[in-house]
C-alpha positions as CSV (number, residue, x, y, z in Angstrom):
1,M,-49.6,12.7,4.4
2,T,-52.9,11.6,2.8
3,D,-55.2,13.7,5.6
4,K,-54.4,16.3,7.7
5,K,-54.9,14.4,10.8
6,T,-53.3,11.2,10.8
7,K,-53.8,8.3,13.1
8,D,-51.5,7.4,15.8
9,H,-52.3,3.8,16.7
10,S,-49.4,3.5,19.4
11,N,-51.8,5.8,21.0
12,N,-55.1,6.1,19.9
13,N,-55.3,10.1,19.5
14,Y,-55.1,12.1,17.0
15,N,-52.0,14.7,16.1
16,D,-53.1,18.1,13.9
17,E,-50.3,18.2,11.4
18,S,-52.1,21.3,9.9
19,K,-49.5,23.7,11.0
20,Y,-47.0,22.1,8.8
21,D,-49.2,21.8,5.6
22,V,-47.6,24.6,3.4
23,G,-50.6,24.9,0.9
24,H,-50.2,22.2,-2.1
25,V,-52.8,19.7,-2.6
26,Y,-52.5,16.7,-4.6
27,E,-55.2,14.4,-5.9
28,E,-58.1,16.3,-3.3
29,D,-56.5,14.9,0.1
30,I,-52.7,14.5,-0.1
31,H,-51.6,17.6,1.3
32,E,-47.5,18.2,1.4
33,L,-46.2,18.5,4.7
34,N,-43.0,20.3,5.8
35,H,-41.1,19.0,8.8
36,P,-38.4,21.2,9.6
37,A,-35.7,19.6,11.5
38,P,-34.4,20.2,15.1
39,M,-32.6,23.8,15.2
40,W,-29.7,21.9,16.7
41,W,-29.4,19.8,13.8
42,Q,-29.7,22.9,11.9
43,L,-27.0,24.8,13.4
44,I,-24.8,21.8,13.1
45,F,-25.2,21.4,9.8
46,Y,-25.0,24.9,8.7
47,A,-22.0,25.7,11.2
48,S,-20.4,22.9,9.2
49,I,-20.8,25.0,5.7
50,I,-19.4,27.8,7.6
51,F,-16.5,25.6,8.4
52,G,-16.0,23.9,5.1
53,I,-16.2,27.3,3.1
54,G,-13.5,28.9,5.8
55,Y,-11.2,25.5,5.4
56,I,-11.2,25.3,2.1
57,A,-10.3,29.0,1.4
58,Y,-7.7,28.9,3.8
59,Y,-6.0,25.8,2.7
60,E,-6.2,26.7,-1.4
61,F,-6.2,29.8,-1.9
62,L,-4.6,31.8,2.0
63,G,-2.0,29.8,1.7
64,G,-2.5,27.2,4.5
65,P,-0.1,24.4,4.6
66,T,0.2,21.4,2.9
67,L,0.1,17.9,4.7
68,K,3.7,17.6,4.1
69,Q,4.6,21.2,5.4
70,E,2.9,20.1,8.5
71,L,4.9,16.7,8.6
72,D,8.3,18.8,8.2
73,Q,6.8,21.6,11.1
74,K,6.7,18.7,13.9
75,M,9.5,16.7,12.3
76,A,11.6,19.7,12.9
77,Q,9.7,20.7,16.6
78,I,11.0,16.9,17.6
79,E,14.1,17.3,16.6
80,T,14.3,20.6,18.6
81,L,13.3,18.8,21.4
82,R,15.6,15.7,20.8
83,K,18.4,18.2,20.8
84,A,17.2,20.7,23.7
85,N,18.3,16.8,26.0
86,Q,21.6,16.7,25.0
87,P,25.0,19.0,24.6
88,A,25.1,20.0,21.3
89,G,26.6,17.6,19.0
90,I,28.0,13.8,20.1
91,S,31.3,14.3,17.9
92,D,34.1,12.4,20.1
93,D,35.5,15.6,20.7
94,D,32.1,16.8,22.1
95,L,32.0,13.1,23.8
96,N,35.6,13.7,25.5
97,A,34.4,17.3,26.7
98,F,31.2,16.5,28.4
99,I,32.3,12.8,30.1
100,K,35.0,15.3,31.7
101,D,32.4,17.7,33.2
102,A,32.4,16.9,36.9
103,S,28.8,17.9,37.3
104,N,28.2,15.1,34.2
105,V,29.8,13.0,36.3
106,T,27.5,13.8,39.4
107,K,24.4,13.5,37.4
108,G,25.6,10.3,36.2
109,K,26.2,8.7,39.6
110,T,22.5,9.3,40.5
111,I,21.4,8.2,37.4
112,Y,23.8,4.7,38.0
113,A,22.7,4.1,41.1
114,G,19.1,4.1,40.3
115,K,19.5,1.8,36.8
116,C,22.9,0.0,36.8
117,A,24.2,-0.7,40.2
118,S,21.9,-4.1,40.9
119,C,24.2,-5.6,37.8
120,H,27.4,-3.9,37.5
121,G,28.2,-3.1,41.6
122,N,27.7,-0.2,43.8
123,D,31.1,0.7,42.9
124,G,30.9,-0.4,38.9
125,Q,33.2,-3.6,40.2
126,G,30.8,-5.8,38.6
127,I,28.2,-8.0,39.8
128,I,26.2,-10.2,36.8
129,G,27.7,-7.3,34.5
130,P,31.2,-6.9,33.8
131,N,33.4,-5.1,35.8
132,L,33.7,-1.1,34.5
133,T,36.5,0.2,36.8
134,D,39.4,-1.9,34.6
135,N,40.6,-1.2,30.9
136,F,38.7,-3.9,29.6
137,W,35.5,-3.2,27.9
138,I,33.8,-6.1,25.7
139,H,32.5,-3.9,23.0
140,G,34.8,-1.1,23.2
141,G,36.0,1.4,25.5
142,K,35.8,4.0,22.7
143,P,33.4,7.2,24.4
144,A,30.8,6.7,21.7
145,Q,31.5,2.8,21.7
146,V,30.3,2.8,25.8
147,L,27.1,5.3,24.5
148,K,25.8,2.7,22.1
149,V,26.2,0.2,24.4
150,V,24.2,2.0,26.9
151,K,21.5,3.4,24.9
152,E,20.9,-0.3,22.4
153,G,21.8,-2.5,25.2
154,V,23.1,-5.8,24.0
155,L,20.0,-8.5,24.7
156,D,22.6,-11.8,24.3
157,K,24.2,-10.2,27.1
158,G,21.4,-9.2,29.3
159,M,21.8,-5.7,29.0
160,P,18.6,-3.7,28.5
161,P,18.6,-0.8,25.8
162,W,17.9,2.2,28.1
163,N,17.5,4.3,24.7
164,G,13.8,5.8,25.6
165,I,14.0,5.2,29.1
166,L,16.5,8.0,29.7
167,S,17.0,10.9,27.9
168,D,20.1,11.4,25.5
169,N,21.3,13.7,28.4
170,E,20.6,11.1,30.9
171,T,22.4,8.8,29.1
172,L,25.7,10.8,27.9
173,T,26.1,11.6,31.7
174,V,26.0,7.6,32.4
175,V,28.7,7.4,30.1
176,A,30.9,9.9,32.1
177,Y,30.1,8.5,35.2
178,L,31.6,5.2,33.9
179,Y,34.7,6.9,32.8
180,S,35.1,8.2,36.1
181,L,35.2,4.6,37.7
182,K,38.0,3.8,35.5
183,G,41.1,2.7,38.1
184,T,39.0,3.0,41.4
185,H,40.2,-0.3,42.5
186,P,37.1,-1.6,43.9
187,A,37.0,-4.4,46.7
188,N,36.0,-7.7,45.1
189,P,36.5,-6.7,41.5
190,K,35.0,-9.2,38.9
191,A,37.9,-10.3,36.7
192,P,38.4,-8.7,33.5
193,Q,36.4,-9.1,30.5
194,G,37.2,-8.3,26.8
195,E,39.9,-6.7,25.2
196,E,41.9,-4.2,27.3
197,L,42.4,-0.9,26.0
198,K,45.3,0.6,25.2
């Protein structure tokens, strides 16, 4: 500043800056002033330094996980959650055992009524979608094939994919219920479609 007292042109008042003067004078009337940053700004600044030191120490010297290790941990958690929502494994033997469990059939019936009956009929007799009670299948009638159709859908036939809407466990219970419909002979069944499963 060129003077200890500087003019504020906005209100024509003079502000005394002598309290900021550090005592260094240059060319007789140029005084060095020290305007400290606001306390909130200083606190944030010093906190960021402390955080930075701790961050570097943790990840560089104290064995903190790398980005790859953190990703692997997250993926392992996702896989654990995925497995928690379905029976252990989905081999053909596991699927066959699952669809024969009466409790799974009961759960699947409730889901079927809310999601599938509008196209396949309340009794699986077929409306827009095919008859689910006969022994004819358009995309294969083995449990793994039926499960794939339910999960992935067949868009060109109007069958929506249920993967992401239904959990893996819910999808399996629906398949269990579908198998319980075989041979039930509902009223007014839709004509067979596809190939007969022998």
